[in-house]
Every structure is written in C-alpha cells, then in structure tokens.
KEKE-17885 format. One line per 10 residues: number of its first residue (from 1); their letters; for each residue x, y, z of N, C-alpha, C. Coordinates in Angstrom, 1 decimal, decimal comma. Example, Ala and Ser with C-alpha at 12.3 -4.5 7.8 and 13.67 -1.06 7.14 Angstrom:
2
1) AS) 13,2:-5,7:7,8:12,3:-4,5:7,8:13,2:-3,3:7,8 | 12,8:-2,2:7,1:13,7:-1,1:7,1:12,9:0,0:7,9
END
This chain:
194
1) MTDRHYIFGY) 6,9:17,0:20,7:6,5:16,0:19,9:5,0:16,5:19,3 | 4,9:16,9:18,1:3,6:17,6:17,6:2,4:16,6:17,7 | 1,1:17,2:17,9:0,1:16,3:18,1:-0,5:15,4:17,1 | -0,2:15,9:15,7:-0,7:15,3:14,6:0,6:14,9:13,8 | 0,3:13,7:13,0:1,4:13,2:12,1:0,5:12,7:10,8 | 1,3:12,5:9,7:0,7:11,9:8,8:1,8:10,7:8,3 | 0,7:9,6:7,8:1,4:8,4:7,3:0,9:8,5:5,9 | 2,3:7,8:5,2:1,9:7,4:3,7:1,3:6,2:3,5 | 0,2:5,9:3,2:-0,2:4,3:3,1:-0,2:4,2:1,5 | 0,6:3,1:1,3:0,8:2,6:-0,2:0,3:1,3:-0,8
11) GSLINSASRR) -0,2:0,6:0,8:-0,7:-0,9:0,4:-2,3:-0,7:0,9 | -2,5:-1,7:1,8:-3,9:-1,8:2,5:-4,2:-0,7:3,3 | -3,4:0,2:3,6:-3,6:1,5:4,2:-4,3:2,6:3,5 | -4,2:2,2:2,2:-4,9:3,1:1,1:-6,5:3,0:1,5 | -6,8:1,9:1,8:-8,3:1,5:2,1:-8,9:2,1:3,3 | -9,8:3,0:3,3:-10,3:3,8:4,7:-10,8:2,7:5,6 | -11,3:1,7:5,3:-11,9:1,0:6,3:-10,9:0,2:6,9 | -9,9:-0,4:6,0:-8,8:-1,0:6,9:-7,9:-0,2:7,7 | -7,7:0,8:7,4:-6,8:1,7:8,3:-7,6:2,1:9,5 | -8,9:2,0:9,5:-9,7:2,6:10,7:-9,8:1,2:11,6
21) ITGIAGDSIP) -9,7:-0,1:10,9:-9,6:-1,0:11,9:-8,3:-1,1:12,8 | -7,4:-0,2:12,7:-6,1:-0,2:13,2:-6,2:0,9:14,3 | -6,8:2,1:14,0:-6,7:3,3:15,0:-7,5:4,5:14,3 | -7,4:5,5:15,2:-8,0:6,9:14,6:-7,2:7,3:13,3 | -7,8:7,4:12,4:-7,1:8,0:10,8:-8,0:8,7:10,3 | -7,7:10,0:9,8:-8,4:11,0:9,2:-8,5:10,6:7,9 | -9,3:11,6:7,3:-9,4:11,3:5,7:-8,2:11,3:4,9 | -8,0:10,8:3,8:-6,9:10,7:3,1:-6,7:11,7:1,8 | -5,5:11,9:1,6:-5,1:12,9:0,4:-4,3:11,8:-0,5 | -4,9:11,9:-1,8:-4,2:11,1:-2,6:-2,9:11,7:-3,2
31) VRVQGLQRNW) -1,9:10,9:-3,2:-0,5:11,5:-3,7:0,3:10,7:-4,5 | 1,4:11,0:-5,1:2,3:10,3:-5,5:3,7:10,8:-5,1 | 4,5:9,5:-4,5:5,7:9,9:-3,8:6,7:9,5:-4,6 | 7,6:10,5:-5,2:9,1:10,0:-5,8:10,2:9,4:-4,9 | 10,7:8,5:-5,6:12,1:7,8:-4,8:11,7:6,8:-4,2 | 10,4:6,1:-4,4:10,0:4,9:-3,7:9,6:3,9:-4,7 | 10,2:2,7:-4,6:9,7:1,7:-5,7:8,7:0,6:-4,6 | 7,4:0,2:-5,0:6,6:-0,6:-4,3:6,9:-2,2:-4,8 | 7,1:-3,1:-3,9:7,5:-4,3:-4,5:6,6:-5,5:-3,8 | 6,2:-6,5:-4,1:5,7:-7,7:-3,3:6,8:-8,2:-2,6
41) VSFSGVDMRA) 6,7:-8,4:-1,2:7,6:-9,0:-0,4:7,1:-9,9:0,7 | 8,1:-10,8:1,2:7,5:-11,6:2,2:8,3:-11,3:3,7 | 7,5:-11,7:4,6:8,2:-11,7:6,3:8,1:-13,1:6,5 | 9,2:-13,4:7,3:9,4:-14,5:8,2:8,0:-14,9:9,0 | 7,6:-16,1:8,8:6,4:-16,6:9,7:4,8:-16,1:9,1 | 4,9:-15,2:8,0:3,6:-15,1:7,5:3,6:-15,8:6,2 | 2,5:-16,3:6,0:2,0:-17,1:4,9:1,5:-16,4:3,7 | 2,0:-15,2:3,5:1,5:-14,5:2,3:2,3:-13,4:2,0 | 2,5:-12,6:0,9:3,5:-11,7:0,7:2,4:-10,4:0,8 | 3,0:-9,1:1,1:2,5:-7,8:1,2:3,3:-6,9:0,3
51) VGVIEDSASH) 2,7:-5,5:0,3:3,4:-4,7:-0,5:4,7:-3,9:0,4 | 5,6:-3,7:0,0:6,9:-2,9:0,8:7,3:-2,0:-0,3 | 8,0:-0,7:0,3:8,7:0,1:-0,5:10,1:0,1:0,0 | 11,0:0,4:-1,1:12,3:0,6:-0,9:12,9:1,9:-1,7 | 13,6:2,5:-1,2:14,2:3,7:-1,9:14,9:3,3:-3,3 | 14,4:4,1:-4,4:14,9:4,1:-5,6:14,6:5,4:-6,6 | 15,6:5,9:-6,6:15,4:7,4:-7,2:14,7:7,4:-8,6 | 14,7:6,3:-9,2:14,1:6,4:-10,6:12,6:5,8:-10,6 | 12,1:5,8:-9,3:10,8:5,2:-9,2:9,8:6,1:-8,7 | 8,5:5,8:-8,7:7,4:6,6:-7,8:6,3:5,4:-7,4
61) CNGVLFDVPA) 5,4:6,1:-6,4:4,7:5,0:-5,9:3,4:6,0:-5,5 | 2,4:5,4:-5,9:1,1:6,2:-5,6:0,5:5,6:-4,3 | -0,3:6,5:-3,6:-0,9:6,1:-2,0:-1,7:7,4:-1,8 | -1,8:7,2:-0,2:-2,6:8,3:0,3:-1,8:8,6:1,7 | -1,9:10,0:1,9:-1,4:10,7:3,3:-2,8:10,5:4,0 | -2,6:10,1:5,3:-3,7:10,3:6,2:-3,1:10,7:7,5 | -3,8:11,5:8,3:-3,4:12,1:9,7:-4,0:11,3:10,6 | -2,9:11,0:11,8:-3,2:10,2:12,8:-2,7:11,1:14,0 | -3,4:11,1:15,3:-2,9:11,6:16,3:-1,7:10,9:16,9 | -0,7:11,6:17,4:0,6:11,0:17,9:0,2:9,8:18,8
71) SELDKFDLRE) -0,9:9,8:19,5:-1,1:8,9:20,5:-1,4:7,5:19,7 | -1,8:7,7:18,5:-2,1:6,3:17,7:-0,8:5,8:16,9 | 0,2:6,4:16,7:1,3:6,0:16,1:1,7:4,6:16,4 | 1,8:4,2:17,8:2,1:2,8:18,3:1,3:1,7:17,6 | 0,0:2,2:17,5:-0,9:1,0:16,8:-0,4:0,9:15,3 | -0,2:1,8:14,8:0,0:1,5:13,2:1,6:0,9:13,4 | 2,4:1,3:14,3:3,7:0,5:14,1:3,5:-0,9:14,5 | 2,7:-1,1:15,3:2,4:-2,6:15,6:1,8:-3,4:14,4 | 0,8:-2,7:13,7:0,4:-3,3:12,6:1,1:-3,5:11,4 | 2,2:-2,6:11,2:3,2:-2,6:10,2:4,6:-3,2:10,7
81) QGYVRQPLAT) 4,6:-4,1:11,8:5,9:-4,9:12,3:6,5:-5,4:11,2 | 7,7:-5,5:11,1:8,5:-6,0:10,2:8,9:-5,0:9,2 | 8,3:-3,7:9,3:8,7:-2,6:8,4:9,5:-1,7:9,3 | 10,3:-0,7:8,7:10,8:0,5:9,6:10,2:1,8:9,2 | 9,7:2,5:10,2:9,1:3,6:10,1:10,0:4,8:9,9 | 9,9:5,4:8,6:10,9:6,5:8,8:10,4:7,8:8,0 | 10,9:8,9:8,2:10,3:10,3:7,9:10,4:10,4:6,3 | 9,2:11,1:5,7:9,3:11,0:4,5:9,5:12,7:4,1 | 10,3:13,0:3,2:10,4:14,4:2,9:9,4:15,0:2,0 | 9,0:16,0:2,4:7,7:16,7:1,6:8,2:16,8:0,1
91) SQVQLLGDQQ) 9,5:17,3:0,0:9,8:17,5:-1,5:9,5:16,1:-2,4 | 9,4:15,1:-1,8:9,2:13,9:-2,5:7,6:13,9:-2,8 | 6,6:14,5:-2,3:5,4:14,2:-2,2:4,7:15,2:-3,4 | 4,0:14,6:-4,2:3,2:15,1:-5,3:1,5:14,9:-5,1 | 0,7:16,1:-4,7:-0,5:15,9:-4,7:-1,2:15,5:-5,8 | -2,2:14,8:-5,8:-3,0:14,4:-6,9:-4,5:14,9:-6,4 | -5,2:15,4:-7,7:-6,5:15,9:-7,4:-6,5:17,4:-7,1 | -7,4:17,8:-6,3:-7,5:19,4:-6,1:-7,1:19,5:-4,7 | -6,3:19,0:-4,1:-5,9:19,4:-2,7:-5,0:20,7:-2,8 | -5,2:21,4:-1,7:-4,5:22,7:-1,6:-3,0:22,7:-1,0
101) GIPDQPIWVY) -2,6:21,8:-0,4:-1,0:21,9:0,0:-0,7:20,7:0,8 | 0,4:20,5:1,0:1,1:19,5:1,5:0,9:19,7:2,9 | 0,6:18,9:3,9:0,4:19,1:5,2:1,7:19,6:5,7 | 1,7:20,3:7,0:2,8:20,9:7,5:3,2:19,9:8,9 | 3,0:18,9:8,9:3,1:18,0:10,2:4,0:16,8:9,5 | 4,8:16,1:10,5:5,8:15,1:10,1:4,8:14,0:9,2 | 5,5:13,4:8,4:4,9:12,5:7,2:6,0:11,4:7,5 | 5,1:10,1:7,7:6,0:8,6:7,8:5,6:7,9:6,9 | 6,6:7,0:6,6:6,5:5,8:5,5:7,1:4,7:6,1 | 6,4:3,5:5,9:7,1:2,3:6,3:7,8:1,6:5,2
111) HYPHCPQQSQ) 9,1:1,6:5,4:9,9:0,9:4,4:10,1:-0,3:4,6 | 10,2:-1,2:3,8:10,6:-2,7:3,7:12,3:-2,8:3,9 | 12,8:-3,6:5,0:14,2:-3,5:5,4:14,9:-4,4:4,7 | 14,5:-5,2:3,8:15,4:-6,5:3,0:15,3:-6,2:1,7 | 16,1:-6,9:0,8:16,0:-7,0:-0,6:14,7:-7,6:-1,1 | 14,1:-6,9:-2,1:12,8:-7,6:-2,2:12,8:-8,8:-3,2 | 14,1:-8,8:-4,0:14,0:-9,9:-4,8:14,5:-11,1:-4,0 | 15,0:-11,1:-2,8:15,3:-12,3:-2,1:14,2:-12,5:-1,1 | 13,1:-11,8:-1,1:12,1:-12,0:-0,3:10,9:-12,4:-0,8 | 10,9:-13,7:-1,6:9,6:-14,1:-2,5:9,4:-15,5:-2,1
121) FSPISQAYLD) 9,2:-15,9:-0,8:9,1:-17,3:-0,5:7,5:-17,4:-0,1 | 6,6:-16,4:-0,2:5,3:-16,7:0,2:4,4:-16,1:-1,0 | 3,2:-16,6:-1,2:2,4:-16,2:-2,5:1,6:-14,9:-2,0 | 1,3:-14,1:-3,3:0,5:-12,9:-3,2:-0,9:-13,3:-2,9 | -1,3:-12,8:-1,9:-3,0:-13,1:-1,6:-3,9:-12,3:-2,2 | -4,7:-12,9:-2,9:-5,8:-12,1:-3,7:-6,6:-11,3:-2,8 | -7,0:-12,0:-1,7:-8,0:-11,3:-0,7:-7,3:-9,9:-0,3 | -5,9:-10,0:0,0:-5,1:-8,7:0,4:-5,0:-7,7:-0,8 | -4,9:-8,2:-1,9:-4,9:-7,4:-3,1:-6,3:-6,7:-3,3 | -7,4:-7,5:-3,0:-8,6:-6,8:-3,0:-8,8:-5,6:-2,3
131) VILLGCLEIS) -8,4:-5,8:-0,9:-8,4:-4,9:-0,1:-7,7:-3,6:-0,5 | -6,6:-3,5:-1,0:-5,8:-2,6:-1,5:-6,6:-1,9:-2,8 | -7,1:-2,8:-3,6:-7,7:-2,1:-5,0:-9,1:-1,5:-4,5 | -9,8:-2,0:-3,7:-10,9:-1,4:-3,0:-10,6:-0,2:-2,6 | -9,4:-0,1:-1,9:-8,8:1,4:-1,4:-8,8:2,3:-2,6 | -7,9:1,8:-3,5:-7,7:2,7:-4,7:-8,9:3,1:-5,5 | -9,9:2,0:-5,5:-10,9:2,6:-6,3:-12,0:3,6:-5,5 | -11,6:3,7:-4,3:-12,2:4,9:-3,5:-11,9:6,2:-4,0 | -10,7:6,3:-4,8:-10,2:7,4:-5,2:-10,5:7,4:-6,9 | -10,1:6,2:-7,7:-10,3:6,5:-9,0:-9,9:5,2:-9,6
141) DAFAREFLVH) -10,3:4,8:-10,8:-9,8:3,7:-11,6:-8,6:3,8:-11,9 | -8,1:5,1:-12,6:-6,8:5,4:-12,8:-5,8:5,1:-11,8 | -6,3:5,5:-10,5:-5,4:5,3:-9,4:-5,1:3,8:-9,0 | -6,1:3,1:-9,2:-6,1:1,6:-9,2:-5,1:1,2:-10,1 | -5,2:1,6:-11,4:-4,4:1,0:-12,3:-2,8:1,4:-12,1 | -2,5:2,7:-11,5:-1,3:3,0:-11,4:-0,8:2,3:-10,2 | -1,7:1,9:-9,4:-1,0:0,9:-8,1:-0,5:-0,2:-9,0 | -1,4:-0,9:-9,8:-1,1:-2,3:-10,4:0,3:-2,0:-11,1 | 0,4:-1,0:-12,0:1,5:-1,1:-13,1:2,7:-0,6:-12,3 | 2,6:0,2:-11,3:3,7:0,8:-10,6:4,1:-0,3:-9,1
151) THLWQDWHND) 3,9:-1,5:-9,3:4,2:-2,5:-8,1:5,0:-3,5:-8,9 | 6,0:-3,9:-8,3:6,9:-5,1:-8,9:6,9:-6,4:-8,2 | 7,4:-7,3:-9,0:7,5:-8,7:-8,5:6,2:-9,5:-8,4 | 5,4:-9,9:-9,3:4,1:-10,2:-9,4:4,2:-11,7:-9,2 | 5,2:-12,5:-9,1:5,1:-14,1:-9,3:4,2:-14,5:-8,1 | 3,9:-15,9:-8,5:3,3:-16,8:-7,3:2,0:-16,2:-6,6 | 0,9:-15,6:-7,6:-0,2:-15,0:-7,3:-1,3:-15,8:-7,2 | -1,9:-16,1:-5,8:-3,1:-16,9:-5,6:-4,4:-16,4:-5,4 | -5,5:-17,0:-5,7:-6,7:-16,5:-5,6:-7,1:-17,4:-4,1 | -7,1:-16,5:-3,1:-7,4:-17,1:-1,6:-8,9:-16,5:-1,2
161) RQAPRYPRAT) -9,6:-16,1:-1,8:-10,9:-15,2:-1,6:-11,8:-16,2:-0,7 | -11,8:-17,6:-1,0:-12,8:-18,4:-0,2:-12,1:-18,9:1,0 | -10,7:-18,6:1,2:-10,2:-18,9:2,4:-8,9:-18,0:2,7 | -9,2:-16,5:3,0:-8,3:-15,7:2,8:-7,1:-15,8:4,1 | -6,0:-15,6:3,3:-4,7:-15,6:4,3:-4,8:-14,2:5,1 | -5,2:-13,3:4,4:-5,0:-11,8:5,1:-6,1:-11,6:6,0 | -5,7:-11,4:7,3:-6,6:-11,2:8,4:-7,6:-10,2:8,3 | -7,5:-9,3:7,5:-8,3:-8,1:7,6:-9,0:-8,0:6,3 | -9,2:-9,2:5,6:-9,9:-9,4:4,3:-11,5:-9,0:4,6 | -12,2:-8,5:3,3:-13,4:-8,3:3,5:-14,2:-8,8:2,4
171) EHDQVDYIDA) -15,5:-8,9:2,4:-16,4:-9,6:1,4:-16,7:-8,2:0,8 | -16,9:-8,0:-0,6:-17,3:-7,0:-1,3:-18,1:-7,4:-2,6 | -18,6:-6,3:-3,3:-19,3:-6,7:-4,3:-18,7:-6,2:-5,7 | -17,4:-5,9:-5,5:-16,5:-5,6:-6,7:-15,7:-6,8:-7,4 | -16,0:-7,6:-6,9:-15,0:-8,9:-7,5:-15,1:-9,0:-8,9 | -16,3:-8,6:-9,7:-16,2:-8,8:-11,2:-15,2:-7,7:-11,9 | -15,2:-6,6:-11,3:-14,9:-5,6:-11,7:-13,2:-5,5:-11,3 | -13,0:-6,0:-10,2:-11,5:-6,3:-9,8:-10,8:-7,2:-10,9 | -11,6:-8,4:-11,1:-11,0:-9,5:-11,8:-10,9:-9,2:-13,4 | -11,9:-8,1:-13,9:-11,6:-7,5:-15,3:-10,4:-6,7:-15,4
181) LLQELRSELV) -10,2:-5,9:-14,3:-9,0:-5,0:-14,3:-7,8:-5,9:-14,2 | -7,7:-6,8:-13,5:-6,3:-7,5:-13,4:-6,3:-8,5:-14,7 | -7,5:-9,0:-15,2:-7,1:-9,7:-16,4:-6,7:-8,9:-17,6 | -7,2:-7,6:-17,6:-6,8:-6,5:-18,6:-5,2:-6,4:-18,6 | -4,7:-6,3:-17,3:-3,3:-5,8:-16,9:-2,5:-7,0:-16,8 | -3,1:-8,4:-16,7:-2,1:-9,4:-16,2:-1,0:-9,7:-17,0 | -1,1:-10,0:-18,3:0,0:-10,2:-18,9:1,3:-9,2:-18,7 | 0,8:-8,0:-18,5:1,9:-7,2:-18,3:2,5:-7,1:-16,9 | 1,5:-7,6:-15,9:2,1:-7,6:-14,5:2,9:-8,8:-14,2 | 2,5:-10,0:-14,7:3,3:-11,2:-14,5:4,6:-11,3:-15,0
191) HRYD) 4,9:-10,7:-16,1:6,3:-10,3:-16,5:7,3:-9,4:-16,0 | 6,8:-8,9:-14,8:7,4:-7,8:-14,1:8,2:-8,6:-13,1 | 9,0:-9,3:-13,3:9,9:-10,0:-12,1:11,3:-9,3:-11,9 | 11,3:-7,9:-12,3:12,6:-7,0:-12,1:12,8:-7,0:-10,6
END
C-alpha cells in the first residue's frame, strides 16, 4: 500500500481547519469532478442533513483534493461513517487554478449509498453549511457560488447558529457575507428539489 493517499473533499472537508480536526491533512488542491452529483442527504440517528455524492454522468461537483498519510485513512473513515469510500478515477478530475498536475497517488471519495430523494428526514444545518462555505471562501467567491448552485435538494433549511446541530461548528466573522450570498441565490436554491 502506498504511503500517501488523496481524498476528494466536497463538503465540510473543503474547510482546512475542519479536516485537520480529524487527522493529518496536507494542503488542498481545488478541483471539479465529473460524474458526481452532490445532494443534501440524511443519516439515521443524526439530527441534521449533510452533503453526499452519488454517481451521475450528467453532473459535476467542485471540492478539493488533500493528501493524507495511509495511517490516517481510518480516522477519515470514522468521520465519514455512513458513507462508502471508493476510488476516484483521475480521468474525472479537472484541476482549477494554477496547479501543475493531478497527483499520482490513489484518490478516494466518500459516496452516499442511498437514494438522496428518499433521504430527506432531517433539516439542513446552517452551522454546517457555514463550515463548508468558509472552506469554499478559502479558495474564492466563485468557488462558493459553484458549491451552492451545484448542490441539490435544498428543502427544510434551518438557521441553527445559536445552538448548532453540527459538532464541528465554528464561530466566524463571515456571517453577513455568507447571508448576503445565500440571500442572493436563495430563490434559485430552494426551488431545486430535483
């Protein structure tokens, strides 16, 4: 087994501080992956929805690749329990920005193993969404907008910032900016029940 691996982070793992709570994680490489659709999904026993990807040849999903030592993969598997870690083909990965090449190590993605449309029994947590968007904004405003526009199933969205459902929620000074961005795109997002 190779010493280093890459994980494609498409939700809270986009956020550098959030992924480093879990384990050793290198710097990120912004990417877009063809053939994945990101949705808001629920898990049994969890009182909030998270994002999960399913295979869909007509879709794409932005996120980041970050490297992890092989010894740290178990920590990320534990964090992402309920998902299924699967290999991601380098042919699906498009680099964003001025990166020089796709890493020549195994790339993993955590797939959602159920039908997203039938997994809508918990609310979307604004505190969790904030963590994701703060990670996106580490890259650019356009990257954050792409995350929002290319995520599906936005119904039942709650502001839980005062009492976060998400265990890795963080206080931040970007509330006004995030709220303005969401307000600008809200009508487009809430009609995306596909």
